[in-house]
Steps between C-alpha positions, in 0.01 A plus 500: 500500500454630143158441351529424130253663259221294365572321169221688324654832593845397380363374168288814456808719536703289261222491245459881514877533436478260205208684346658843551840419343447488124819301445357201690327250275394252771523423869471131586484366853663153532592241759320432828271810494376400148442128566143410417465304826675767712818424683609846610549570866565815701872501410462423126658751275358637177650356182430736215593485132512846346501490116616831361613673187838597655607220735850627592369844585211380715719237665748772606216713643268246666534491872683826519198703404158498662310248287377345824644690790819601673766224455726392786724261305536405135710241318508399135627243249462398135400174338387364163179334379493362146825692439338834593647702793272539800562709809427426864459748777405406856374776725392516865289808572468687827156348568662146495372402158753313282459507124705304254481675163602317191521738211444361151539666163156510339617263222535228758120497551450402135772237522350341813155492332656288215653239727324167571587514870498798740833600641579411864332753724189526282419130508368512859256774420496863405256792505511789262465825704531745209545478127563749217564273204524759222 
């Protein structure tokens, strides 16, 4: 049976990637692993918002490069939030970790901060892993 890496190790690797890539403005962990009262279990995936200066470029590359590790399978989609295109990329890595990346253009961070209510996905809790807000 495959032993999944510890959450702290996964988050450390993701944070190191976010801090090393100068195009990334913020990494935000959402969903069950970010809930204030817990809720994640052994099989919970990692839901990560990646705010970047060039969302289409990063969305095309995430999961096919080595931001976390060697990918086994990758799938993607697009959506909109407040009329701004967002990109989704789900990846399962060879160590069994599943990461759902949602790539936002950096301008969406400012837009979300101006709204009275948090968008779905952030309203259950979030944790900022890395930020470069300049």
